[in-house]
N, C-alpha and C positions, 0 to 999 in steps of 0.2 A: 836224720831226714825230717823235714817238716811237711805237714799237710794242712792246708787251709781251704775253707769253703766260703763262698759269698753267694747268697741268694739274690738274683737279679729280678726275675719275673717269672711267674708260673713254674714251668719245669726248667727254666734257664738258671743254671748255677755256674760259677767259675770255680773250678777245682785247681788248686796250685799244689803240686807235689814236687818238693824242692823248687826249682825254677821252671818246671814244665807246666804249662797253662792249658787246661782243658775247659772248653765251654760246651755246655749241653743245651739241646733244644732251644736255639736262639729265638726268643720272643722279645722284640725290641721296639715295637710300635708304642705310641702314647695311648692312653686310655681314651675311651669315648666312641670308638668305631664299632659298627656291626659287621660281623664276618659270616660268610657262608662256608661251612665245613664239608658239604657234600651230602647227598641222600636226603635233602630236605632240612638239614640241621643248620640253625642260625644261633649265634650268641653275641653278646656285647662284651667288649673288653672294658674292665672297670678299674684297672690299676695301670700305672705307667712304670717302666723299668726304674729300679732303685739306683742303678749305675748308668750314667750316660754312655752312649756308644763311643764317644771320644776317649773314654778312659779304658776301653777294652782293647788294649794294645798287646802285641806280641803273643797272640793266641797260637799255640802249637798244634792244637787238634780240636775239631768239633765232633761231638757225638750227637747225631740226630736220630732220635728213635723212629721218626717217620716224618714224611714231608707233606702229607695230604691234608693235615688239619692246621688251621691258622693259629690255634692256641699253643702249638708247639713250634711253629715255623711261619712267622708272619712276614709282612712285606719288608720291613727293615732288617729282620733276621735273615731273610733270603739274600738281600743285598749285601749284608755283612759277610755272609758265608762265602761269597764269590772271591773275597780277598784273603781267605785262609787256605793254605796249601794242602792240608790234610783234613778231609772230612769223611767220616764213616757213617753209613746209614744202611737202609735196606737195599736189596737188589732192585726193587721197583724205583726207589729214589735215584739210584745210580743210572738207570736207563733214561730217566727224564732230565736229570740235572748234571751238566758237565762238571767234572772234577770230584765227584763223589765216588768213594769206594763202597761197594755194596757187599754185605755179608748175609748169609743164610743162618738159620738157627744153629748154634754150636760151632759155627765157623770162626776161626781165629786169624788175627793178623798181628804179626810182630812189628813193632816200630822201633827202629834203632835211633837212640838219642843219647848223647853224652850227659844230658841233664837227668835222665831217668833210666838207669840200666834195667834190662830185662822186661821192658814194657810190652805187654801183649793185651790186645783187646779181643774179647770173645762175645759174639752175639748170643743173646738168650731169647727164648720164646716169650711172647706176650699175647694176651687175649684181650683186645681192646673193644669188647662188645659183650652183651649178655649172651648166655649160652644158646639161646634159641635163634640168634641172628647169625648168619654165615659171615665168615671173615671178609669175603669180597665186598660186603656192604660198607665196612669201615676201612678196609685196606690193611695191608701188612704192617705190623709194628714189631720192633725188637727192643729188648733191653740190652745192657752191656755189663760185662765183667772186665774190670781193669786190674791187671796183675803187674806187679813190678818188684824189683829186688831191693831189699834193705838189708838189715842184719839177717833177715829171713824174708821169705816171699810174703807179700801183702796182697790183699784182694778187696776191691771196692765193687759193690754190686749196685747198678742203677736199674730199677725195675722197668722203666718205660711205662707208657700208658697201658695198664692191664688191670683186670680184676684178679681175684684169687682163683687159680686153676691148677691143674696137675703139673704144669710147667714150673711153677714155683717149687714144688717138691723135687723136681728133677735138678733144679739149681742147687738145692741143699744136698742132694746125693753126690753131685759132681765137684762141688767147691766148698771150701771153708771160707766164709765171708767175714772180713774184719769190720767193714763199714757198709751198711745197707742204706741206700737212698731210694725212697719209695714214693711213687706218684699216687697221690690219694685224691680227695675232693669229691668222690661219689658223683662223677659226671653223669647227668641224665638229661634226656630230651623228652619231657613228659608228654608233650603234644604229639610226639611221634611213637614212642615206645614205652609210655607209662613210666613205671619206676625201675625199668631195666637199667642196670649200671654199666658204664663204659670204663670206669676206673675204680680202684679200691675205695671203700669207705673204711671207717675206723675198725670195724669187725674184720674186714679182709686184712687190714694191716696187722692186727693182733695175730691172726692165723699165720700170716707170712713170716713174722719175726719169730714166732714160736717154732716154726719149721726150720727156718734158715739159721736162726740163732746168731745174728751178727753182734759184734762187740759194741758197735755204735749204730743207732737207728736215727735216720734223718727223714722226716716226712716233708715232701714238697708237693707242688702242683695241687694246692688246696684253696687258692684264692686268686682273684684277678679276672674272673669271667663269670657271666651270668648263668652258665650251665653247671657250675659247681654247686651241688645241693647240700653238702655237709659243711657246716661252718667250722672254722678253725677252733672256736671255743668248745664245740662239742667234741672234736677230735682230742683236744687237750684233756677234757674231762674224762673221756674213756681211757686214755693212756694213764692218767693219774690214778685211776682205780686199780692199776696193776703195778705195784711198786718196783718190781724187778725190771719191768719194761720201761717204766718212767726213768729209772736210774740210768738206763742206756740211751735215752732219747734226747736228741738235741732239736729244739724248735728254733729255727733260724729266724732272725729279724732281717728283713730285706735291706740290703745295702751294708750290713755289718759283716766284716771279715772275721771268721771264727777259726781258731786253731783247733784241730782235731788231734786227740791223743793217739799215739801209735798203740796198736793192739799187740798182745803177745800170745 
């Protein structure tokens, strides 16, 4: 069995497991536009997708962590999603957008495919806001666990937009994670909520991987928008200070297709 990953833009990656193609959080607009994300928050898109939409063919599944913020689901991403038969997201997204299957925390959906036996998607909790801000301000967000059968069961975790919170510990209790894909970048809207974080920074990433103990660590969602406040260079510096974590970490270069080793 082969597993490949290609970073496209922000939290948008193409996962190819055998010939089964999964696209996450489709952000496919070109750079330069300003976007409103709700509750007074604005930001500018600073990078364009590394893979053109025309090359994103034969997508079997889209995993959308949430629909309400443009840095995870922009205009071209939304248009692209309409042409994919299987899309999984939150219950809130399913109510608003036709064709989406919504999952609550820890709810699972089995997907029958000859390409990928035993495929099951489970929604995981995410906290996409500082602790003092209620969830309704930013809206519901989920992460995902992707399980499938190889010589043994494999599990890929996608955190979704979240800070470190007790839900991360619950993931570790319930699942053995082979590959962990973490949304970082330390999203902040300082003119609204000061230094309150809406996604992980490097410290949150370290805590998360120390708890979950994935065999492979892949940070994404750390460049491409003006509201990302921790630079990739700082993230790499922090990771490099922890040799055991650095050994497991794959820093993706946008547009490059990377083969991931199977974990045992």
